[in-house]
N, C-alpha and C positions, 0 to 999 in steps of 0.2 A: 268778355269771356263766356263761352257756352255754359249755361246753368241747367238746373234740373230739367225744365221743359225742353230745352234744346237737345240734351242728351237723350231724353225720351224719344224725341224725333229721330235722332241718330240710331237709337235701338230699333225702332220700327223699320227704318231703312235697312239696317243690318239684318234683321230677322227676315225681312221680305226677300232680300236678294242674295245674302251671303251664306245662308245655312245649307249644309249637306251637299257642298260642292267640293270636289277634290282640289287641293291646293297644289298647283304645278311648281310654283316658285314664289319667292318673296324678294322684293328689291327695296333698298333704302338709299335715299340721296342725302340724308342728313343724319349721320351716325350718332350725333350728340343726343338725339331724342331717345335712343335706346339706353335704358337705365341700368340693366343688370346683365346684359348679354350683347355680343357683337352680332353683326349681320349674318356671318357664316353659321354661327350657332343657332340663330333664329331660323334661318333657312333650313338647316338640317333637321331641326325639331318639327317643322311645319310641313315640309314636302310630303305629299301623299296623305296628309291629314285633312280633316274637315272641321269646320265650325258646326257645332251641334246645338247651340243655344246661347243666350246672353242674359245678363242682368245688369241693371243700373244700380250703382251705389253712390249717392251724392252726385258729383259731377264726373264720375268714372263710368266707363262702359267696360264690363267684364265679359269677355268672350270665351265660351266654353269650347273645349277641343274634343275630338273623337277619341283621343288617347285616354282621356278620362282623368289624368292626373296632372294636367297643366292648363293654364289659362293665359290668354293674352289680355292685358289690362291697358286700356287706352284712356289717357287724360288729354283733353283737347286744348289746354293752355288758353291763350287769349283769343285765338282766331281759328280754332279747329273746325273740321267738317268731314263728312264722308261722301263719297261719290262712287256708285257702281256703274260701270260703263264698259263698252267694248274695248278690248286691248288695242293699243296703238292709236286710239282716238286722239287727235291733236289736243294738247292741253291749252285750252282757251280760258281767258278770265282767271278766276281764282285757282283753277286746276293746275296752273303752272307752279303752284306752291305744294304740289303733291310731294310728300316726304317718304311715304311708305306705300307699297303696293302689294296686295295679296292677289296673285295671278292664278286664275282657276283654269281647269282643263276645258271648260265650255267656251273659251274664247273671250271671256269677260274678266274684269278685275275690280277689286274694291280698292279705291284710293283713299288714303288717310291724308287729309290736307291740313297744313299747319303753316300759315304764312310767316309768322314771326319765330317759329321754331321753339316756342315755349312749351309745347306739348311734351308728353312723356309716354313711352311704350315700355311695358314690362312683360316678361315671360316668367310666370311663377307657378308653383304647385298649389299655393293657397293664396287667394287674394288678400288675406289678412297679413301676408308677409310685406305688403306695401304699407309703410308707416302711415301715410296720409289716409288710407282707407281704415286702418285699425283705429285711428284716433277720431273718426267721424262721429258726430252726434246722431240722434234719431232722425229718421226720414219724416219730413213734414206731412207727407200724404198718409203716413201710417201711425203717427204719434197720437196717443189718447188725449182727450181734453184735460184730464187730471194731470198728466205728466207735463203738458204744455203750460198749464197754469202754475205748476210747481217751478218750472224753469223761469217763468216771468218773475216769480217771487224771489227766486235765488239770485237773479241778475237785475233786480229792481233799480240798482243805481247806475246801470249802463244806459246809453242812449239806444233807442229802439232799432235804429238802422244797423248799428254795430251788432246788436243781439241777433237780428235776423241773418246777418251775413257771416257770423262766426261758425265755421264748419264743424268745430268741436261741440257746438251747442245744438245747432240745427244743420242738417246736411243738405247741400244742393242749391241754396238761395244765394245769389250774388247781388251785384250792384243794380242791375236792371230790374229784376223782379222784386227786390226789396222796395225800390221806388214805387213800383206798381201797386204793391200791397198797401203801402202807407198812403198812397194817393186815394185808393178806394176806401180806406178806413178814415181818411181825413186827419191823419196823424202827422205832425211835423217830424221829419226824420231826426232832428236834434233833440227831441224830447226824451227825458229820462223815462224809463218804464214806469216808475212810481208816479209820474205826472200824468200819464195818459188816462183818458176816461172811457176807453173802449174795453168792454168785457173780454176776458181771455177767450171765451168760446167764440165770440164774434170775430176776433182777430184771427183765430185759427181757421174758422170757416172761410173768411175772405182769402187767407193764404192758400188754402187748399183749392178754392175755386179758381183763383188766378193761375195756379200751377197746372190744374187739370185742364182748364180751357186752352192754355197755350200748348200743353203736351199733346193735345188732340190734333194739332196742326202738323202737317208733314213737312219734311225737308223741302219738297218741291213747291209747297204752297203755304208758306208762313206769312199770311196776311192778317193784319189786326185791324179791327174796326176803329177808325179814327175818332168816332164819337164816344168810344168807351175806353180805349186803351191810351194811357199816357205814353206808352212805348212808341206809338206812331208819331208823336210830336217831339221826341227827344232830339235835340240838335238840328231840328228842321225849322218849323215855324215857331216852336216854343210857346204855342197857345195852349191854354188849359182846356181839356176836353169838356169840362163842365160849363165853361163860359169863355168864349174866344176873346173877350175883353180883358181877361186875366192873363198875365204873362208868367210863364214858368221861369224859375230861376235855377241857377246851378251854383252850389256852394259846397265847400269842404265840410264834411261831417265825420268825425272820428277818423280823419286822415283819408277818407274816400270822397269822391264827388257824389253829390246827391242832387237830383232834379225833382222839384216839387212846386206846388202852387202856394205861394205865401198867403193867399186869400182863403183858399179852401182848406188848407192844412195849418192848423194852429197848435 
């Protein structure tokens, strides 16, 4: 599932290509992704409008409209992506899973891609009208050290991976980046928060560094250093980036799969 850094990359792509262009029409090949409106209503609300800005909240991309009193909210589900391209370009590879197109007057279109159709699209006057946004916890890149430490104390009896992934506690971190954070702090994902020896400020700094480094990569070039990132070894060679003689393992932790090094993470 796209997580905070992925959606930041989507935001950069959106801001670079989709802003301040007249929308000629909107098409949708999977009506079930539309949550509170049908395609005709969506089209009628967006034709001759423009996207004027965007913001990310957790795993959501909130797209601001020129009308000023409405927003398109995109949640990317398990397999979402964005692609700005010329109209009528053959849909090769993952583009065949385009579910929504914003077609512009300039001959280009923004494709919202969602292979498994688990994503969601909303048209709202206030993003807080989306329940999942309203219930989100603080942003990990913005949270103060004191607040983060208080959350660790409040949830001290939970395992650390579940804590990091709970969107009502901390917004935007999912399975992949929680694994990355715990690998870099050498914390076993199944450890209770009360059991870990890493100081809250250190855990927060690593969390923010991982998210910032990944967010700086673009959609077109999301390449991770195999000598540094656990992510490049997930489901591939399953070698530990710290020591290739260590094998990563995959286990269920709190009902979700976790990938970690049993030697480096205790």
